[in-house]
C-alpha positions in Angstrom: 13.1 -29.2 0.1 12.2 -31.5 3.1 8.8 -31.1 5.3 11.0 -30.1 8.1 12.5 -27.2 6.3 9.1 -26.4 4.9 7.8 -26.0 8.3 10.5 -23.7 9.3 8.8 -21.1 7.3 5.7 -21.2 9.5 6.7 -18.3 11.7 6.8 -16.2 8.9 3.4 -17.3 7.6 1.8 -16.7 11.0 2.5 -13.0 10.6 0.0 -13.1 7.7 -3.8 -13.1 7.7 -4.6 -16.8 8.0 -6.4 -17.3 4.7 -3.4 -15.1 3.0 -1.1 -17.9 4.5 -3.3 -20.7 3.3 -3.3 -19.6 -0.2 0.5 -19.3 -0.2 0.9 -22.7 1.3 -1.4 -24.4 -1.3 0.4 -22.6 -4.1 3.7 -23.8 -2.9 2.2 -27.3 -2.6 0.8 -27.2 -6.1 4.1 -26.0 -7.5 6.1 -28.8 -5.8 8.1 -26.3 -3.6 7.5 -28.1 -0.2 9.3 -31.3 -1.2 8.5 -34.7 -0.2 8.8 -37.2 2.6 11.4 -39.6 1.3 11.2 -41.9 4.2 9.1 -45.0 4.0 6.4 -45.5 6.5 7.0 -48.1 9.3 5.4 -51.3 8.1 3.3 -51.3 11.3 1.3 -48.5 9.9 0.2 -50.2 6.8 -3.4 -50.7 6.7 -6.6 -50.8 4.2 -9.7 -48.6 3.6 -12.3 -49.7 1.5 -10.0 -52.4 0.1 -7.4 -49.7 -0.8 -3.9 -50.5 0.6 -2.4 -47.4 2.6 1.0 -47.1 3.8 -0.4 -45.2 6.8 -3.7 -44.3 8.4 -3.3 -40.6 8.6 -5.6 -38.7 6.3 -6.0 -34.8 5.5 -9.6 -33.6 6.3 -11.6 -31.7 3.8 -11.3 -28.1 4.0 -7.7 -27.7 3.6 -7.6 -28.2 -0.2 -11.2 -27.0 -1.2 -10.5 -26.7 -5.1 -8.3 -29.7 -5.5 -5.3 -27.5 -6.1 -2.7 -29.8 -4.6 -3.7 -33.2 -3.6 -0.5 -34.7 -5.3 1.9 -32.3 -3.3 0.0 -33.1 -0.1 0.3 -37.0 -0.7 3.9 -36.6 -1.4 4.4 -35.0 2.3 3.3 -38.5 3.7 -0.4 -38.6 4.1 -2.0 -42.0 3.5 -5.2 -40.1 2.2 -6.2 -36.8 1.2 -9.7 -35.5 1.0 -10.3 -32.6 -1.2 -13.3 -30.1 -1.1 -15.8 -29.2 0.2 -16.8 -28.2 -3.4 -20.4 -26.9 -4.2 -22.2 -26.9 -7.6 -21.5 -23.2 -8.2 -18.7 -21.0 -7.3 -19.3 -19.4 -3.8 -17.3 -16.8 -2.0 -18.4 -17.9 1.5 -19.0 -15.8 4.5 -17.7 -12.1 5.1 -14.1 -11.7 6.2 -12.4 -12.1 8.7 -13.6 -15.7 9.1 -10.7 -17.6 10.5 -9.3 -16.9 13.9 -6.2 -18.6 15.6 -6.7 -19.3 19.4 -4.2 -20.4 21.9 -3.0 -24.0 22.2 -3.5 -24.7 18.4 -7.3 -24.3 18.3 -8.8 -22.6 15.4 -12.4 -21.1 15.0 -13.7 -20.6 11.3 -16.7 -19.5 9.7 -15.8 -19.9 6.1 -19.0 -20.8 4.6 -17.9 -23.3 1.8 -15.9 -20.8 -0.1 -14.9 -22.6 -3.4 -14.6 -22.1 -7.1 -17.3 -24.7 -7.9 -17.4 -28.2 -9.4 -16.3 -27.0 -13.0 -12.7 -26.0 -11.7 -12.6 -28.7 -9.2 -13.0 -31.5 -11.7 -10.3 -30.1 -13.9 -7.9 -30.0 -11.0 -8.6 -33.4 -9.5 -8.4 -35.0 -12.9 -4.9 -33.9 -13.2 -3.9 -35.4 -9.8 -1.7 -38.2 -9.4 -1.3 -40.2 -6.2 1.8 -42.2 -4.9 1.4 -46.0 -4.3 -0.4 -46.9 -1.1 -2.4 -43.7 -0.9 -5.9 -42.4 -2.0 -7.6 -39.1 -3.0 -11.4 -38.7 -1.8 -13.8 -35.8 -2.5 -16.1 -33.9 -0.1 -19.3 -32.3 -1.5 -21.8 -29.7 -0.2 -24.5 -27.5 -1.4 -24.5 -23.7 -2.1 -26.0 -21.2 0.5 -28.6 -20.0 -2.1 -30.6 -21.8 -4.7 -29.9 -25.5 -3.5 -31.7 -28.4 -3.8 -30.0 -31.0 -1.6 -31.9 -34.0 -3.3 -30.9 -32.8 -6.6 -27.4 -31.4 -5.8 -25.9 -34.2 -3.8 -26.3 -36.9 -6.4 -25.2 -34.8 -9.2 -22.0 -34.0 -7.4 -21.3 -37.5 -6.5 -21.7 -38.5 -10.1 -19.5 -35.7 -11.1 -16.6 -36.5 -9.0 -17.0 -40.4 -8.9 -14.3 -41.0 -11.5 -11.6 -39.3 -9.7 -12.3 -40.4 -5.8 -11.9 -43.3 -4.1 -14.8 -42.4 -1.9 -17.1 -39.4 -1.6 -18.2 -37.4 1.5 -21.6 -35.8 1.9 -20.9 -32.8 4.0 -24.1 -32.2 5.8 -22.9 -30.7 9.2 -20.6 -27.6 8.4 -22.1 -25.1 11.1 -21.3 -22.2 8.8 -23.9 -22.8 6.0 -27.7 -21.7 7.4 -30.0 -24.8 7.5 -27.2 -27.3 6.5 -27.0 -29.2 9.8 -30.8 -29.8 9.5 -30.0 -32.3 6.7 -28.9 -34.6 9.3 -32.3 -35.0 10.6 -33.6 -38.7 9.9 -36.2 -38.1 7.1 -34.3 -35.4 5.2 -31.0 -37.6 5.3 -32.8 -40.6 4.0 -34.3 -38.8 1.1 -30.9 -37.3 0.0 -29.1 -40.7 0.7 -31.8 -42.7 -1.5 -31.0 -40.4 -4.4 -27.2 -40.8 -4.0 -27.2 -44.5 -3.5 -29.2 -45.0 -6.6 -26.5 -43.8 -8.8 -25.1 -46.4 -11.1 -21.5 -47.1 -10.8 -21.3 -44.7 -7.6 -18.1 -44.7 -5.4 -18.4 -45.6 -1.7 -20.4 -42.9 0.2 -19.5 -41.3 3.6 -21.5 -39.0 5.5 -19.7 -36.5 7.7 -21.7 -35.4 10.9 -21.4 -32.9 13.6 -20.2 -33.4 17.1 -23.2 -31.5 18.5 -26.0 -33.9 17.7 -29.2 -33.8 20.1 -29.6 -36.9 22.1 -30.7 -39.8 20.1 -29.8 -38.4 16.8 -26.5 -40.4 16.3 -28.6 -43.6 16.6 -31.1 -42.3 13.9 -28.0 -41.4 11.6 -26.5 -44.8 12.0 -29.7 -46.5 11.5 -30.2 -44.4 8.2 -26.6 -45.0 7.0 -27.0 -48.7 7.5 -30.5 -49.1 6.0 -29.6 -47.1 2.8 -26.3 -48.9 2.4 -23.8 -46.0 3.1 -20.3 -47.3 3.6 -19.4 -45.1 6.5 -19.3 -42.0 8.7 -17.0 -39.4 9.3 -16.8 -38.2 13.0 -16.8 -35.3 13.3 -17.0 -31.8 11.7 -16.2 -28.8 13.9 -18.1 -28.0 17.0 -20.2 -24.9 18.0 -19.5 -25.7 21.7 -16.8 -23.9 23.4 -15.2 -26.3 26.0 -13.5 -24.5 29.2 -9.9 -23.4 28.9 -10.0 -21.7 25.6 -7.6 -18.7 25.5 -6.8 -16.0 23.1 -8.8 -12.5 21.9 -11.0 -14.4 19.5 -12.7 -16.9 21.6 -16.0 -15.2 21.4 -16.0 -15.3 17.5 -18.9 -17.4 15.8 -18.0 -20.3 13.8 -16.7 -24.0 14.1 -14.1 -24.8 16.6 -11.4 -27.3 15.6 -8.2 -28.3 17.1 -7.3 -29.9 20.5 -10.4 -28.7 22.2 -12.6 -31.0 19.9 -10.8 -34.2 20.7 -12.6 -35.6 23.7 -16.0 -34.7 22.2 -15.4 -36.1 18.7 -13.5 -39.4 20.1 -16.5 -40.1 22.4 -19.1 -39.6 19.6 -16.8 -41.9 17.3 -16.6 -44.5 20.1 -20.5 -44.6 20.4 -21.0 -44.7 16.6 -18.7 -47.7 16.4 -20.8 -49.5 19.1 -24.0 -48.6 17.4 -22.8 -49.7 13.9 -21.6 -52.9 15.3 -19.4 -53.7 12.2 -21.8 -52.5 9.6 -20.1 -49.0 8.9 -16.6 -48.1 8.0 -15.8 -45.1 10.5 -13.1 -42.2 9.9 -12.2 -40.3 13.0 -11.5 -36.5 12.8 -11.0 -33.8 15.3 -8.1 -32.6 17.6 -5.6 -35.1 16.6 -2.0 -33.4 17.2 0.0 -36.5 18.5 0.4 -40.2 17.8 -1.5 -40.7 21.0 -4.3 -39.0 19.9 -4.3 -41.0 16.4 -4.2 -44.2 18.5 -7.2 -43.0 20.4 -9.2 -42.6 17.6 -8.2 -46.1 16.1 -9.1 -47.4 19.6 -12.5 -45.9 19.4 -13.2 -47.3 16.0 -11.9 -45.3 13.2 -10.1 -47.0 10.2 -8.5 -43.8 9.2 -7.6 -40.7 11.3 -7.9 -37.4 9.6 -6.2 -34.2 10.8 -6.7 -30.5 9.7 -6.1 -27.8 12.3 -2.8 -29.5 13.6 -1.3 -29.5 10.0 -2.3 -25.9 9.6 -0.4 -25.0 12.9 2.6 -27.1 12.6 3.1 -27.8 9.0 4.5 -30.7 7.0 6.9 -31.5 9.9 3.9 -32.7 11.7 3.3 -35.9 9.5 6.7 -37.8 10.2 6.4 -36.9 13.9 2.7 -38.2 14.2 3.5 -41.3 12.3 6.7 -42.0 14.3 4.8 -41.5 17.6 1.9 -43.7 16.3 3.9 -46.7 15.4 5.7 -46.5 18.9 2.4 -46.3 20.6 1.1 -49.4 18.8 3.9 -51.3 19.6 3.8 -50.1 23.4 0.2 -51.2 23.6 1.1 -54.7 22.3 -0.6 -54.2 18.9 1.0 -55.7 15.7 -1.0 -53.7 13.2 -3.3 -50.7 12.8 -6.2 -53.1 12.2 -5.6 -54.8 15.5 -6.2 -51.5 17.4 -9.3 -50.6 15.8 -12.3 -50.6 18.1 -10.4 -51.8 21.2 -11.2 -48.8 23.2 -15.0 -48.5 22.3 
């Protein structure tokens, strides 16, 4: 089966509850039923992240494969990188259902609440994953809603997933776990990062941040990240804001908003972080990417890797070859000879 054929089943899946459709998609990916993209990536898309050669700069954001059920199947679709998780120390059922809501124009609101099967199953799954040449697998870690000790839990999770992940992301910005976003405060974030960065043989560390930071908070986060030796930031998580123009019966639901309405907000923050970091951090851009032009906007704002999530859930595997073809054409149209040439040119 090709990605285009797999995407043809999307209308049927959309008749199901979003979470039920998601579970079926993951099972199909894990069982190898979705096929693979057999077409080599355009050479202009080749890049590197943290010295890892990638055939393209399009990654899958955390949240799609929380338990590392299908990273191999996802990479075979044509992603350059797949970030699995968010995983917590103990299994967690998350928030009450319904908790995922489709809006118009590809937007999604979710209030999942870090539902996952816990670190034990996650490690069993990710240890079995394989990756095609020119790709990488990363892990995203978080804390349980109850009984958490961030200064204890984040280092323990990083140490556990380290043998299996090209980098590890600390999720301190989901809006759906009470108090989590408070961990972005300067003193608390520094305390957590000091414990993580003291780990022997640790992998590269990223911090995923919110797009709704208070004025001045981004400067503090960049300063803490640089001073503690963190490798990079992911910008951004979902937003609690509700930009004008949202449509559909679920626009009043609580939770984090993703999809096209997040593009402008997250890209502006990405460019600001690029200017503040001044080459001292690696940046990954996420939020609202649906087209190759959107991906190029993230690269030009300072991202070295561009992550997608809502668009992949909405459009299916056929999105990947389309977005990569569009990105290659956009790079050439703007006069760039490589992905690396574009990074930061619009910040």
